[in-house]
N, C-alpha and C positions, 0 to 999 in steps of 0.2 A: 462301088465307085466304078465308073466306066473306064474301059481301056484307054490309056493315054491321058487320063485325068490327073488330078493332083495326087501325087504319091511321093513317098520318100524313097527315092531311087538309090541314093548313096547312104546306106545305113551308118556309115562311119563319119559322115559329115555333120557339121553344126547347122541347125535349122531354126528359122523364125517360124513360129506357129501361133495361130490365134484360135482359141476355142470359144465359141459363142453359144449362149443358151438359145434354144429354139424360140422363135418369135421375139428374140431379144428381151426376154422376161428379166426384170431387175431382181434376180434372186440374191445377188451378193451384196445387197444393202444390209443384210443381216450378218452379224459377226459369226454366228454358229455355222452358216453355210460357207463363209470364207474360210473358217477354221477347218472345215472338212477338206477343202482344196489344199490348204497348207499342209495338213496332216498327210494327205495322200502324196503330195510332192515329196515330203520328207521320207515317207515309206519307200517311194520309188527310188529316191537317192540312196537310201541305206540298203535296200534289199534287191533292187533291180538294176542298179548301175546307171541311173539317170544322172546326167551332169547338167546342172542348171547354171546358165551363164547370165541370164537376165530375165526379169519377170515383172508383171504388173497385173493385179486383179482389179478389174473395174466392176461396175454394178451388174453387168450382164455378159461379160466376156473376160477372158484373160489372154495376155500375150506372154509368150515364152520364147527364149532363145535357149535351145537344148541340144544335147548330144547324148550318146550312150557309150559306156565303157566297152561293152561287149558287142557293139555294132548291131544292136537289136532295137533301135529307136522306135520303129513301128509297133513292135510288140509291147514295149513299155508304155507308149502313149495309148495304145488300145486298152491295156489293162487299167491305166489311170482313168480314162474316160468311162469305162464300164463300171469301175468301183465307185467313182464320184457320182455318177448319175444315179446309181441305186441308193447310195447313202443320202444324197440330197433329196431325192424324191421321197424317200422314207421319212426323212426329217421334216420336210414340208407337210407331208400327210399326217404325221403324228403330232405336229406342233399346234396345240389348241389356241395359242396366242397369235398364230399367223393369220393376219387379217386378210391376206390375199390367197389363202390356202385353196379354196374351192376353185377360184379363177385359174391359179397356176396348175393345179392338178388337171383341170379340164384341158388346158393347152397341152400339157405333157401327154395326156391320153389321145387327143386329136392328132398330134404330131406322130405319135407312135402308130396309130391306125393307118396313117398315110404312108408309112415306111414299111416296105415288105421285109426288111431285115429285123424288125422288132416284133415282139409278141404282144406288147402292151404300151408302155410309156417310152417317150424319148425326151431326154434332157438336153443333150448337146446337138447342135447342128452338125451336119456331116461335111460341110465345106471348109475344112481346116486350112486348105491351101498352103501346105508347107513350102517354104522357100529356102533352098540351100544357100548358105552365106558363103559366097565364093571369093570375096575380096575384102580387104580391110575397110575400104570405103563403104561397102554394102553393110558390113558389120556395124560400123559407126552410125550409119543412117538408121538402121533398125533399133539400135540401142537408144538413140535419141528419140525416135518415134515412140518406143515403148515408154520411156521415162517421161515424156512430155504429154502422154495421154491424159493424166489427171489434171494437168494445167489446161490443156485444150478443152476439157470438160468443165472447167471452172470450179474444180474441187479444191485445188491448192494454188498458191501463187508461184511456188517453186517445186520442181520435181522431187527434190529430196525431202520435202515436207510430207509426202504421201506415204503412210505407213505400209501399205500393201504393194510396195514396189521395191525394186533393187536399186533405185536411184541414189539413195543415201549411201549405200555400200560403194557405189562408183564415185560419188563426190568425195567421200572421205578416204577412198582407196583401201578400205578394210572392211571386215565382216562386222556389221552393226545392225543388219536388218533381221527379218523373221526367218530367212532361209539361208542355207549354205550355198555359196556361189563358187564357181570356177571362173575367175575373171578372164575376159578376152583382151 
């Protein structure tokens, strides 16, 4: 990442972050790959101090509003990306029923070859563009954006109908989704 580029400068702050798959490959149309992301988020919450405030997993990207207990958000997110990329690429590679396997692996390989930081494959794009949430209005805007993503994509009619989102938790003001949240 270049000097002055998008970085998490205030490790103690709450941030809006988007992780997108290279070339916007629709990996998360498969439950197994979504479950890898969910499992990794849960692990980071339990073992690394990740605080999840809002989330949504779409077909080729995920949106998060996160912070970290120990002011090490960059480290937690780095580890999350590294682990999930290896796990998902391995799952795609070994899944004999994956109809797009060869195509996806080719893209991951090509993107890895273009990136001097990788030795082989690349799964996540590097342009996360973390945004520090500095006001209540900005927090509200990002929560609405995240929760309305599946509606805008034509997947569901109402945000709370989408299983892979924290919208239902927010609508009902209680834990009822797939992940533990720290409400904002």
